[in-house]
C-alpha positions as CSV (number, residue, x, y, z in Angstrom):
1,M,128.8,91.8,88.0
2,T,125.8,89.4,88.6
3,E,126.0,85.8,88.1
4,A,124.0,83.8,85.7
5,P,121.3,81.7,87.4
6,A,122.0,78.4,88.1
7,R,120.4,76.0,85.8
8,G,120.7,72.4,87.3
9,T,118.8,69.5,85.8
10,I,115.2,70.4,84.6
11,T,112.6,67.5,84.6
12,V,110.1,68.0,82.3
13,R,106.9,65.6,82.4
14,R,103.4,65.4,80.8
15,A,100.9,67.3,83.0
16,T,98.4,65.3,85.1
17,P,94.8,66.7,86.3
18,G,96.6,66.4,89.7
19,D,99.0,69.4,88.6
20,A,96.1,71.7,88.1
21,T,96.7,74.1,91.1
22,G,100.5,74.1,90.5
23,I,99.9,75.4,86.7
24,R,97.1,77.5,88.1
25,E,99.6,79.2,90.5
26,V,102.3,79.5,87.8
27,G,99.8,81.3,85.5
28,L,98.5,83.6,88.0
29,A,102.1,84.7,89.0
30,A,103.3,84.9,85.3
31,W,100.2,86.9,84.2
32,R,100.1,89.2,87.0
33,A,104.1,89.7,86.5
34,T,104.0,90.3,82.8
35,Y,100.3,91.7,81.7
36,P,99.2,94.4,83.9
37,P,101.2,97.4,81.8
38,L,99.9,96.0,78.7
39,L,96.1,95.0,79.4
40,G,95.5,96.8,82.9
41,A,95.4,95.2,86.0
42,A,91.9,94.7,86.1
43,A,91.4,92.9,82.7
44,V,94.1,90.6,83.8
45,E,92.4,89.4,86.9
46,R,89.2,89.1,85.0
47,F,90.9,86.9,82.9
48,L,92.6,84.8,85.3
49,E,89.4,84.2,87.5
50,V,88.1,82.4,84.2
51,A,91.0,80.8,82.7
52,Y,93.1,79.7,85.5
53,S,90.3,78.4,87.6
54,T,91.4,75.1,88.7
55,E,88.6,73.4,87.3
56,R,89.3,74.9,83.9
57,V,92.9,74.4,84.2
58,R,92.0,70.7,84.7
59,L,90.0,70.4,81.7
60,R,92.8,72.1,79.6
61,I,95.2,69.3,81.1
62,E,92.8,66.5,79.8
63,R,92.1,68.2,76.6
64,D,95.5,69.7,75.3
65,D,99.0,68.8,75.7
66,C,100.5,70.0,78.7
67,F,103.8,69.6,79.9
68,V,105.3,71.1,83.3
69,A,108.8,71.5,84.1
70,A,110.6,71.7,87.7
71,M,114.0,73.0,88.5
72,P,115.8,70.8,91.4
73,I,115.2,73.4,93.9
74,G,112.4,75.1,92.6
75,D,108.7,75.6,93.9
76,P,107.6,73.1,96.4
77,S,104.5,72.5,94.0
78,G,107.1,70.6,92.0
79,I,106.1,72.9,89.0
80,D,108.0,75.9,87.8
81,A,106.7,76.4,84.2
82,F,104.3,74.9,82.0
83,I,103.7,74.8,78.3
84,E,99.8,73.9,76.8
85,S,99.6,72.9,73.0
86,I,97.0,71.8,70.6
87,V,97.0,70.7,67.1
88,E,95.0,73.0,64.8
89,D,94.2,72.2,61.1
90,D,98.0,71.4,59.6
91,H,100.2,72.6,62.5
92,A,100.6,72.7,66.2
93,H,99.9,75.9,68.4
94,I,101.0,77.0,71.7
95,V,98.1,77.9,73.7
96,A,99.9,78.8,76.9
97,F,103.6,79.0,78.1
98,Y,104.5,80.2,81.3
99,A,107.2,80.2,84.1
100,R,107.2,81.5,87.5
101,P,108.8,85.1,87.6
102,E,111.6,83.9,89.9
103,A,112.2,80.8,87.6
104,R,112.6,82.9,84.4
105,G,116.1,82.4,82.4
106,R,117.2,79.1,84.1
107,G,116.3,77.1,80.9
108,L,112.5,75.8,81.7
109,G,111.1,77.4,78.5
110,N,113.8,75.7,76.3
111,A,113.3,72.3,77.9
112,L,109.3,72.6,77.5
113,L,109.8,73.9,73.9
114,D,111.7,70.6,73.2
115,A,109.1,68.6,74.5
116,V,106.3,70.3,72.1
117,V,108.8,69.9,69.1
118,A,109.2,66.3,70.0
119,L,105.8,65.8,70.2
120,Y,105.0,67.0,66.9
121,P,107.6,66.0,64.7
122,G,108.1,67.9,61.5
123,M,105.1,69.9,62.1
124,D,105.0,73.6,62.0
125,I,104.4,75.1,65.2
126,S,103.3,78.7,66.2
127,A,102.2,80.8,68.9
128,D,100.2,83.9,69.9
129,V,102.3,86.5,71.4
130,L,101.0,90.0,72.9
131,I,102.8,93.0,71.2
132,G,104.9,94.5,73.7
133,N,105.5,91.3,75.5
134,V,109.5,92.0,76.2
135,L,109.8,88.5,77.7
136,A,108.3,86.4,74.9
137,E,108.9,88.1,71.7
138,P,113.0,87.6,72.1
139,F,112.4,84.1,73.3
140,Y,110.5,83.1,70.4
141,L,112.4,84.9,67.9
142,A,115.7,83.5,69.0
143,R,114.3,80.1,68.5
144,G,113.3,80.4,65.1
145,F,109.6,81.8,65.4
146,E,108.8,84.3,62.8
147,P,106.3,87.2,63.1
148,A,103.3,86.7,61.2
149,A,99.8,88.3,60.8
150,L,98.3,90.8,63.4
151,M,95.3,90.0,64.9
152,D,92.8,93.0,65.5
């Protein structure tokens, strides 16, 4: 029998432009561990080159609502996961939500989602999830999100 990973105290805080490199590293690791079987490695690398350049991540931190989370004994950068959200029309939308592969299953996602819920009290929250993402689909369903329209 394997033991559940230790959870410990998780620290969540609003991201600052100085967190861009750490967020970038989380995004690169998470995308490379999750999406190549669904999208192909070349497509993933093309996306990461643009969406997760340090400059682009800094812009996202300044423009959107971004939070980072860390475990007591996590990555030396101090960032083990992050969430990015925006307000669209009458609801909040999660734009990006990733954890380092080795940090998954330790409560970081719950802590970050709680920060977003607290930021937008009473507001509906949505997220886009790629069909076949076996990590994200059950996470969102377990927290009350409901599948909606499929996009072409």
